[in-house]
ChimeraX commands (.cxc) that place a marker at each C-alpha (Angstrom):
marker #1 position 0.00,0.00,0.00 radius 0.5
marker #1 position 2.78,2.44,0.89 radius 0.5
marker #1 position 4.26,2.05,-2.62 radius 0.5
marker #1 position 1.13,3.70,-4.04 radius 0.5
marker #1 position 1.12,6.43,-1.39 radius 0.5
marker #1 position 4.84,6.98,-2.04 radius 0.5
marker #1 position 4.19,7.42,-5.77 radius 0.5
marker #1 position 1.37,9.94,-5.20 radius 0.5
marker #1 position 3.39,11.92,-2.65 radius 0.5
marker #1 position 6.42,11.88,-4.94 radius 0.5
marker #1 position 4.38,13.18,-7.87 radius 0.5
marker #1 position 2.87,16.02,-5.83 radius 0.5
marker #1 position 6.17,17.04,-4.21 radius 0.5
marker #1 position 8.09,16.94,-7.49 radius 0.5
marker #1 position 5.39,18.96,-9.29 radius 0.5
marker #1 position 5.56,21.64,-6.60 radius 0.5
marker #1 position 9.38,21.56,-6.76 radius 0.5
marker #1 position 9.44,21.97,-10.55 radius 0.5
marker #1 position 7.11,24.98,-10.36 radius 0.5
marker #1 position 9.09,26.64,-7.55 radius 0.5
marker #1 position 12.44,25.93,-9.24 radius 0.5
marker #1 position 11.56,27.35,-12.68 radius 0.5
marker #1 position 13.74,30.46,-12.07 radius 0.5
marker #1 position 16.66,28.24,-10.96 radius 0.5
marker #1 position 16.22,26.05,-14.04 radius 0.5
marker #1 position 16.26,29.10,-16.33 radius 0.5
marker #1 position 19.28,30.74,-14.70 radius 0.5
marker #1 position 21.24,27.48,-14.70 radius 0.5
marker #1 position 20.39,26.76,-18.34 radius 0.5
marker #1 position 21.47,30.25,-19.41 radius 0.5
marker #1 position 24.74,30.01,-17.43 radius 0.5
marker #1 position 25.58,26.64,-19.03 radius 0.5
marker #1 position 24.86,27.95,-22.53 radius 0.5
marker #1 position 26.89,31.12,-22.02 radius 0.5
marker #1 position 29.96,29.18,-20.93 radius 0.5
marker #1 position 29.67,26.37,-23.49 radius 0.5
marker #1 position 27.14,27.15,-26.24 radius 0.5
marker #1 position 28.14,24.13,-28.33 radius 0.5
marker #1 position 26.77,21.53,-25.90 radius 0.5
marker #1 position 23.30,20.70,-24.56 radius 0.5
marker #1 position 21.97,22.07,-21.28 radius 0.5
marker #1 position 20.56,18.73,-20.18 radius 0.5
marker #1 position 22.75,15.65,-19.95 radius 0.5
marker #1 position 21.08,12.24,-20.21 radius 0.5
marker #1 position 22.51,8.95,-19.11 radius 0.5
marker #1 position 21.22,5.36,-19.02 radius 0.5
marker #1 position 20.42,4.26,-15.48 radius 0.5
marker #1 position 18.87,1.20,-13.90 radius 0.5
marker #1 position 15.28,1.70,-12.80 radius 0.5
marker #1 position 12.68,-0.42,-11.01 radius 0.5
marker #1 position 13.07,-4.14,-11.68 radius 0.5
marker #1 position 16.34,-3.36,-13.51 radius 0.5
marker #1 position 14.63,-1.65,-16.46 radius 0.5
marker #1 position 16.74,1.10,-18.03 radius 0.5
marker #1 position 15.66,4.72,-18.25 radius 0.5
marker #1 position 17.24,8.07,-19.16 radius 0.5
marker #1 position 18.15,10.16,-16.14 radius 0.5
marker #1 position 18.21,13.96,-16.55 radius 0.5
marker #1 position 20.92,16.23,-15.19 radius 0.5
marker #1 position 22.17,19.71,-15.92 radius 0.5
marker #1 position 25.40,19.26,-17.85 radius 0.5
marker #1 position 28.33,20.05,-15.57 radius 0.5
marker #1 position 31.15,18.63,-17.67 radius 0.5
marker #1 position 32.83,19.44,-20.96 radius 0.5
marker #1 position 31.76,17.56,-24.04 radius 0.5
marker #1 position 34.95,15.43,-24.07 radius 0.5
marker #1 position 34.27,14.02,-20.59 radius 0.5
marker #1 position 33.63,10.25,-20.29 radius 0.5
marker #1 position 29.84,10.01,-20.19 radius 0.5
marker #1 position 29.33,6.41,-19.14 radius 0.5
marker #1 position 31.48,6.32,-16.02 radius 0.5
marker #1 position 30.37,6.91,-12.47 radius 0.5
marker #1 position 32.03,9.91,-10.81 radius 0.5
marker #1 position 33.96,7.69,-8.40 radius 0.5
marker #1 position 35.47,5.81,-11.35 radius 0.5
marker #1 position 37.15,8.95,-12.71 radius 0.5
marker #1 position 40.50,9.59,-11.00 radius 0.5
marker #1 position 40.23,13.37,-11.26 radius 0.5
marker #1 position 37.08,15.03,-12.59 radius 0.5
marker #1 position 38.34,18.61,-12.23 radius 0.5
marker #1 position 39.80,18.83,-15.78 radius 0.5
marker #1 position 36.42,17.83,-17.19 radius 0.5
marker #1 position 34.27,20.22,-15.16 radius 0.5
marker #1 position 33.14,23.54,-16.56 radius 0.5
marker #1 position 33.27,26.58,-14.27 radius 0.5
marker #1 position 29.48,26.56,-13.99 radius 0.5
marker #1 position 29.62,22.80,-13.55 radius 0.5
marker #1 position 31.86,23.04,-10.48 radius 0.5
marker #1 position 29.34,25.33,-8.81 radius 0.5
marker #1 position 26.20,23.40,-9.70 radius 0.5
marker #1 position 27.76,20.10,-8.62 radius 0.5
marker #1 position 28.89,21.55,-5.30 radius 0.5
marker #1 position 25.31,22.49,-4.45 radius 0.5
marker #1 position 23.72,19.49,-6.25 radius 0.5
marker #1 position 21.93,21.83,-8.68 radius 0.5
marker #1 position 22.87,19.43,-11.48 radius 0.5
marker #1 position 20.45,16.90,-9.96 radius 0.5
marker #1 position 17.39,19.19,-10.04 radius 0.5
marker #1 position 16.09,18.06,-13.47 radius 0.5
marker #1 position 15.49,14.65,-11.89 radius 0.5
marker #1 position 12.25,16.03,-10.45 radius 0.5
marker #1 position 11.01,15.52,-14.01 radius 0.5
marker #1 position 12.09,11.87,-13.77 radius 0.5
marker #1 position 9.96,11.61,-10.63 radius 0.5
marker #1 position 6.98,13.17,-12.43 radius 0.5
marker #1 position 7.38,10.65,-15.25 radius 0.5
marker #1 position 7.50,7.74,-12.83 radius 0.5
marker #1 position 11.11,6.76,-13.58 radius 0.5
marker #1 position 12.20,7.69,-10.06 radius 0.5
marker #1 position 10.95,8.33,-6.55 radius 0.5
marker #1 position 11.85,11.12,-4.16 radius 0.5
marker #1 position 13.50,8.72,-1.69 radius 0.5
marker #1 position 15.06,5.33,-2.55 radius 0.5
marker #1 position 18.46,3.91,-3.49 radius 0.5
marker #1 position 20.16,6.05,-6.12 radius 0.5
marker #1 position 19.99,4.63,-9.67 radius 0.5
marker #1 position 22.98,2.60,-10.75 radius 0.5
marker #1 position 24.60,3.22,-14.11 radius 0.5
marker #1 position 23.60,0.68,-16.74 radius 0.5
marker #1 position 27.11,-0.83,-16.63 radius 0.5
marker #1 position 27.54,-1.01,-12.83 radius 0.5
marker #1 position 26.98,-4.77,-12.83 radius 0.5
marker #1 position 28.74,-5.36,-9.52 radius 0.5
marker #1 position 26.59,-2.84,-7.63 radius 0.5
marker #1 position 23.42,-4.29,-9.16 radius 0.5
marker #1 position 24.51,-7.81,-8.18 radius 0.5
marker #1 position 25.39,-6.71,-4.63 radius 0.5
marker #1 position 21.96,-5.12,-4.21 radius 0.5
marker #1 position 20.27,-8.40,-5.09 radius 0.5
marker #1 position 21.73,-9.92,-1.92 radius 0.5
marker #1 position 19.43,-7.84,0.28 radius 0.5
marker #1 position 15.76,-8.71,0.57 radius 0.5
marker #1 position 13.65,-6.40,2.70 radius 0.5
marker #1 position 9.98,-5.88,3.39 radius 0.5
marker #1 position 7.50,-7.44,0.98 radius 0.5
marker #1 position 10.31,-9.51,-0.57 radius 0.5
marker #1 position 11.79,-6.47,-2.31 radius 0.5
marker #1 position 15.44,-5.93,-3.12 radius 0.5
marker #1 position 16.86,-2.43,-3.71 radius 0.5
marker #1 position 16.73,-3.22,-7.45 radius 0.5
marker #1 position 12.94,-3.68,-7.31 radius 0.5
marker #1 position 12.24,-0.09,-6.27 radius 0.5
marker #1 position 12.03,3.04,-8.35 radius 0.5
marker #1 position 15.42,4.69,-7.68 radius 0.5
marker #1 position 15.44,7.91,-5.71 radius 0.5
marker #1 position 16.70,11.47,-5.84 radius 0.5
marker #1 position 18.35,10.71,-2.54 radius 0.5
marker #1 position 18.63,7.65,-0.36 radius 0.5
marker #1 position 20.28,6.08,2.67 radius 0.5
marker #1 position 23.55,5.31,0.89 radius 0.5
marker #1 position 23.56,8.79,-0.65 radius 0.5
marker #1 position 23.52,10.51,2.71 radius 0.5
marker #1 position 25.99,8.08,4.27 radius 0.5
marker #1 position 28.91,8.60,1.93 radius 0.5
marker #1 position 27.77,7.86,-1.63 radius 0.5
marker #1 position 30.86,8.17,-3.88 radius 0.5
marker #1 position 33.21,7.47,-0.97 radius 0.5
marker #1 position 31.60,4.03,-0.58 radius 0.5
marker #1 position 32.48,0.93,-2.54 radius 0.5
marker #1 position 29.75,-1.16,-4.18 radius 0.5
marker #1 position 29.41,-3.57,-1.24 radius 0.5
marker #1 position 29.02,-0.68,1.23 radius 0.5
marker #1 position 26.47,1.10,-0.97 radius 0.5
marker #1 position 24.49,-2.12,-1.31 radius 0.5
marker #1 position 24.58,-2.63,2.46 radius 0.5
marker #1 position 23.05,0.81,3.03 radius 0.5
marker #1 position 20.51,0.18,0.28 radius 0.5
marker #1 position 19.73,-3.13,1.98 radius 0.5
marker #1 position 19.14,-1.30,5.26 radius 0.5
marker #1 position 16.70,0.96,3.42 radius 0.5
marker #1 position 14.56,-1.92,2.08 radius 0.5
marker #1 position 14.67,-3.67,5.45 radius 0.5
marker #1 position 13.23,-0.53,7.07 radius 0.5
marker #1 position 11.11,0.49,4.08 radius 0.5
marker #1 position 8.24,2.76,5.04 radius 0.5
marker #1 position 7.06,6.30,5.63 radius 0.5
marker #1 position 9.28,6.95,8.67 radius 0.5
marker #1 position 12.41,5.79,6.84 radius 0.5
marker #1 position 11.62,8.13,3.96 radius 0.5
marker #1 position 11.03,11.02,6.37 radius 0.5
marker #1 position 14.38,10.28,7.99 radius 0.5
marker #1 position 16.17,10.30,4.61 radius 0.5
marker #1 position 14.35,13.44,3.48 radius 0.5
marker #1 position 15.21,15.58,6.48 radius 0.5
marker #1 position 18.80,14.32,6.68 radius 0.5
marker #1 position 19.30,15.24,3.02 radius 0.5
marker #1 position 17.64,18.61,3.56 radius 0.5
marker #1 position 19.90,19.34,6.55 radius 0.5
marker #1 position 23.01,18.51,4.53 radius 0.5
marker #1 position 21.92,20.76,1.67 radius 0.5
marker #1 position 21.20,23.63,4.07 radius 0.5
marker #1 position 24.67,23.20,5.58 radius 0.5
marker #1 position 26.13,23.07,2.05 radius 0.5
marker #1 position 27.43,19.59,2.74 radius 0.5
marker #1 position 27.93,17.71,-0.51 radius 0.5
marker #1 position 25.75,14.59,-0.28 radius 0.5
marker #1 position 27.85,13.14,-3.10 radius 0.5
marker #1 position 30.99,12.89,-0.94 radius 0.5
marker link #1:1,2 radius 0.2
marker link #1:2,3 radius 0.2
marker link #1:3,4 radius 0.2
marker link #1:4,5 radius 0.2
marker link #1:5,6 radius 0.2
marker link #1:6,7 radius 0.2
marker link #1:7,8 radius 0.2
marker link #1:8,9 radius 0.2
marker link #1:9,10 radius 0.2
marker link #1:10,11 radius 0.2
marker link #1:11,12 radius 0.2
marker link #1:12,13 radius 0.2
marker link #1:13,14 radius 0.2
marker link #1:14,15 radius 0.2
marker link #1:15,16 radius 0.2
marker link #1:16,17 radius 0.2
marker link #1:17,18 radius 0.2
marker link #1:18,19 radius 0.2
marker link #1:19,20 radius 0.2
marker link #1:20,21 radius 0.2
marker link #1:21,22 radius 0.2
marker link #1:22,23 radius 0.2
marker link #1:23,24 radius 0.2
marker link #1:24,25 radius 0.2
marker link #1:25,26 radius 0.2
marker link #1:26,27 radius 0.2
marker link #1:27,28 radius 0.2
marker link #1:28,29 radius 0.2
marker link #1:29,30 radius 0.2
marker link #1:30,31 radius 0.2
marker link #1:31,32 radius 0.2
marker link #1:32,33 radius 0.2
marker link #1:33,34 radius 0.2
marker link #1:34,35 radius 0.2
marker link #1:35,36 radius 0.2
marker link #1:36,37 radius 0.2
marker link #1:37,38 radius 0.2
marker link #1:38,39 radius 0.2
marker link #1:39,40 radius 0.2
marker link #1:40,41 radius 0.2
marker link #1:41,42 radius 0.2
marker link #1:42,43 radius 0.2
marker link #1:43,44 radius 0.2
marker link #1:44,45 radius 0.2
marker link #1:45,46 radius 0.2
marker link #1:46,47 radius 0.2
marker link #1:47,48 radius 0.2
marker link #1:48,49 radius 0.2
marker link #1:49,50 radius 0.2
marker link #1:50,51 radius 0.2
marker link #1:51,52 radius 0.2
marker link #1:52,53 radius 0.2
marker link #1:53,54 radius 0.2
marker link #1:54,55 radius 0.2
marker link #1:55,56 radius 0.2
marker link #1:56,57 radius 0.2
marker link #1:57,58 radius 0.2
marker link #1:58,59 radius 0.2
marker link #1:59,60 radius 0.2
marker link #1:60,61 radius 0.2
marker link #1:61,62 radius 0.2
marker link #1:62,63 radius 0.2
marker link #1:63,64 radius 0.2
marker link #1:64,65 radius 0.2
marker link #1:65,66 radius 0.2
marker link #1:66,67 radius 0.2
marker link #1:67,68 radius 0.2
marker link #1:68,69 radius 0.2
marker link #1:69,70 radius 0.2
marker link #1:70,71 radius 0.2
marker link #1:71,72 radius 0.2
marker link #1:72,73 radius 0.2
marker link #1:73,74 radius 0.2
marker link #1:74,75 radius 0.2
marker link #1:75,76 radius 0.2
marker link #1:76,77 radius 0.2
marker link #1:77,78 radius 0.2
marker link #1:78,79 radius 0.2
marker link #1:79,80 radius 0.2
marker link #1:80,81 radius 0.2
marker link #1:81,82 radius 0.2
marker link #1:82,83 radius 0.2
marker link #1:83,84 radius 0.2
marker link #1:84,85 radius 0.2
marker link #1:85,86 radius 0.2
marker link #1:86,87 radius 0.2
marker link #1:87,88 radius 0.2
marker link #1:88,89 radius 0.2
marker link #1:89,90 radius 0.2
marker link #1:90,91 radius 0.2
marker link #1:91,92 radius 0.2
marker link #1:92,93 radius 0.2
marker link #1:93,94 radius 0.2
marker link #1:94,95 radius 0.2
marker link #1:95,96 radius 0.2
marker link #1:96,97 radius 0.2
marker link #1:97,98 radius 0.2
marker link #1:98,99 radius 0.2
marker link #1:99,100 radius 0.2
marker link #1:100,101 radius 0.2
marker link #1:101,102 radius 0.2
marker link #1:102,103 radius 0.2
marker link #1:103,104 radius 0.2
marker link #1:104,105 radius 0.2
marker link #1:105,106 radius 0.2
marker link #1:106,107 radius 0.2
marker link #1:107,108 radius 0.2
marker link #1:108,109 radius 0.2
marker link #1:109,110 radius 0.2
marker link #1:110,111 radius 0.2
marker link #1:111,112 radius 0.2
marker link #1:112,113 radius 0.2
marker link #1:113,114 radius 0.2
marker link #1:114,115 radius 0.2
marker link #1:115,116 radius 0.2
marker link #1:116,117 radius 0.2
marker link #1:117,118 radius 0.2
marker link #1:118,119 radius 0.2
marker link #1:119,120 radius 0.2
marker link #1:120,121 radius 0.2
marker link #1:121,122 radius 0.2
marker link #1:122,123 radius 0.2
marker link #1:123,124 radius 0.2
marker link #1:124,125 radius 0.2
marker link #1:125,126 radius 0.2
marker link #1:126,127 radius 0.2
marker link #1:127,128 radius 0.2
marker link #1:128,129 radius 0.2
marker link #1:129,130 radius 0.2
marker link #1:130,131 radius 0.2
marker link #1:131,132 radius 0.2
marker link #1:132,133 radius 0.2
marker link #1:133,134 radius 0.2
marker link #1:134,135 radius 0.2
marker link #1:135,136 radius 0.2
marker link #1:136,137 radius 0.2
marker link #1:137,138 radius 0.2
marker link #1:138,139 radius 0.2
marker link #1:139,140 radius 0.2
marker link #1:140,141 radius 0.2
marker link #1:141,142 radius 0.2
marker link #1:142,143 radius 0.2
marker link #1:143,144 radius 0.2
marker link #1:144,145 radius 0.2
marker link #1:145,146 radius 0.2
marker link #1:146,147 radius 0.2
marker link #1:147,148 radius 0.2
marker link #1:148,149 radius 0.2
marker link #1:149,150 radius 0.2
marker link #1:150,151 radius 0.2
marker link #1:151,152 radius 0.2
marker link #1:152,153 radius 0.2
marker link #1:153,154 radius 0.2
marker link #1:154,155 radius 0.2
marker link #1:155,156 radius 0.2
marker link #1:156,157 radius 0.2
marker link #1:157,158 radius 0.2
marker link #1:158,159 radius 0.2
marker link #1:159,160 radius 0.2
marker link #1:160,161 radius 0.2
marker link #1:161,162 radius 0.2
marker link #1:162,163 radius 0.2
marker link #1:163,164 radius 0.2
marker link #1:164,165 radius 0.2
marker link #1:165,166 radius 0.2
marker link #1:166,167 radius 0.2
marker link #1:167,168 radius 0.2
marker link #1:168,169 radius 0.2
marker link #1:169,170 radius 0.2
marker link #1:170,171 radius 0.2
marker link #1:171,172 radius 0.2
marker link #1:172,173 radius 0.2
marker link #1:173,174 radius 0.2
marker link #1:174,175 radius 0.2
marker link #1:175,176 radius 0.2
marker link #1:176,177 radius 0.2
marker link #1:177,178 radius 0.2
marker link #1:178,179 radius 0.2
marker link #1:179,180 radius 0.2
marker link #1:180,181 radius 0.2
marker link #1:181,182 radius 0.2
marker link #1:182,183 radius 0.2
marker link #1:183,184 radius 0.2
marker link #1:184,185 radius 0.2
marker link #1:185,186 radius 0.2
marker link #1:186,187 radius 0.2
marker link #1:187,188 radius 0.2
marker link #1:188,189 radius 0.2
marker link #1:189,190 radius 0.2
marker link #1:190,191 radius 0.2
marker link #1:191,192 radius 0.2
marker link #1:192,193 radius 0.2
marker link #1:193,194 radius 0.2
marker link #1:194,195 radius 0.2
marker link #1:195,196 radius 0.2
marker link #1:196,197 radius 0.2
marker link #1:197,198 radius 0.2
view
């Protein structure tokens, strides 16, 4: 039952967020185009969705066009040469993730859940299958989230096994209170300008 409530709440919250953030979207898009007019404003990438079905995730482009597009951030030794000036700023404050509210509206993602793995992160996907939580769900069965338990507990500093363990904790404690906990922890980190992608 909570899966349906979660979807409705996610749709409403993301719709409100998109409306409120229209000025931020416009300013960010203009800044990206001014610095690098040759590339797109929105960057898309194949990610693993619910039940391991692929979808296109949306992000504001923060990197130059010659950056490796199909690698996770933690797999790039040094991303600084690839970042644009605008990109450094929007990544620091997670502004690059804001277009994912559209993914939530479309039903590709949820507000809170394990972050979506890249299509080629086979080891992470396999590790997540080891954890079965409430209702017989693994982290791979859920719509991926804008933020999640692994995201706020280290994200890119974690290896695949550690990420999967946090994602497993999330499905074991799946429910409204767990989502509230993730939401307010994420919000507190953003307010303190703490990069949840550390």
